[in-house]
C-alpha positions as CSV (number, residue, x, y, z in Angstrom):
1,Y,-241.2,-140.6,63.1
2,Y,-237.5,-140.0,62.6
3,F,-235.4,-141.3,59.6
4,T,-231.8,-141.8,59.0
5,P,-230.1,-141.6,56.7
6,S,-232.6,-139.0,55.8
7,I,-234.7,-141.2,53.2
8,S,-238.3,-141.9,53.7
9,S,-241.1,-143.6,51.7
10,I,-244.5,-142.0,51.8
11,P,-247.6,-142.6,49.5
12,Q,-247.7,-140.4,46.5
13,K,-248.4,-140.2,42.7
14,I,-245.7,-138.3,40.5
15,M,-246.8,-137.5,37.0
16,N,-244.4,-134.6,36.4
17,D,-242.7,-131.7,38.3
18,T,-245.8,-129.5,38.3
19,D,-248.0,-132.2,39.9
20,L,-245.9,-132.5,43.0
21,N,-246.3,-129.2,45.2
22,I,-244.4,-128.5,48.4
23,Y,-245.4,-125.7,50.6
24,P,-244.7,-123.2,51.9
25,N,-241.5,-122.4,50.1
26,P,-239.7,-120.5,51.7
27,S,-240.5,-122.4,54.9
28,N,-239.7,-122.1,58.7
29,G,-238.7,-125.8,58.7
30,I,-242.1,-127.4,58.2
31,V,-243.0,-128.4,54.8
32,T,-246.3,-130.1,53.4
33,I,-246.6,-132.6,50.7
34,P,-250.2,-133.4,49.8
35,L,-250.9,-137.0,49.1
36,L,-252.3,-137.8,45.8
37,S,-252.6,-141.6,45.5
38,D,-251.3,-144.7,47.4
39,K,-247.9,-144.8,45.4
40,Y,-244.9,-144.5,47.5
41,L,-242.2,-141.9,47.3
42,D,-238.6,-142.0,48.6
43,I,-237.6,-138.7,49.9
44,Q,-234.1,-137.3,50.5
45,V,-233.3,-134.0,51.9
46,I,-229.8,-132.8,50.6
47,D,-227.9,-129.6,51.3
48,F,-226.0,-127.9,48.5
49,T,-222.6,-129.5,49.7
50,G,-224.3,-133.0,48.8
51,K,-224.8,-134.1,52.4
52,S,-227.9,-135.8,53.5
53,I,-230.0,-133.9,56.0
54,D,-232.1,-135.7,58.8
55,F,-235.6,-134.8,59.1
56,S,-238.7,-136.1,60.8
57,L,-241.8,-137.0,59.0
58,H,-245.5,-136.9,60.2
59,E,-248.3,-138.5,58.2
60,S,-252.0,-137.9,57.8
61,K,-254.7,-139.1,55.4
62,E,-254.2,-135.8,53.4
63,S,-250.4,-135.0,53.5
64,S,-247.1,-135.7,54.8
65,I,-245.3,-133.0,56.9
66,L,-241.6,-132.8,56.8
67,N,-239.7,-131.1,59.6
68,I,-236.1,-130.0,58.9
69,D,-234.2,-128.5,61.9
70,K,-231.4,-126.7,59.7
71,K,-231.7,-123.5,58.0
72,G,-230.4,-123.0,54.5
73,L,-231.0,-123.9,50.8
74,F,-231.9,-127.5,50.1
75,I,-233.0,-129.9,47.4
76,L,-235.7,-132.4,48.0
77,K,-234.8,-135.5,46.0
78,I,-238.3,-137.2,45.7
79,S,-238.2,-140.4,43.7
80,Q,-240.9,-143.1,42.4
81,K,-239.8,-146.1,40.6
82,D,-237.8,-144.7,37.6
83,K,-238.8,-141.1,38.2
84,T,-236.9,-138.5,40.3
85,I,-237.9,-135.1,41.0
86,N,-235.6,-132.4,42.4
87,K,-237.3,-129.5,44.4
88,K,-235.5,-126.5,45.8
89,L,-236.5,-125.6,49.4
90,I,-235.6,-122.7,51.4
91,V,-235.7,-122.9,55.2
92,K,-235.4,-119.8,57.1
């Protein structure tokens, strides 16, 4: 799947920042987000100029995998209802 403008909804449960693990980080552009429940997340990949970056998303029963084509330092903005978590991500 390809998403524009770089926002995606995937099943997930956010309790707090430490419950949401993304790996590997640093990454070669492929990042895994393990699924914890059937709650939905909105995901946005943002570079440090504030520009949204396009990515592709592949889902399985255990995880969602983001594929980011650009190299650099990014923020993954992950939201669920009234909670938002920002995770730094390095793509080499």
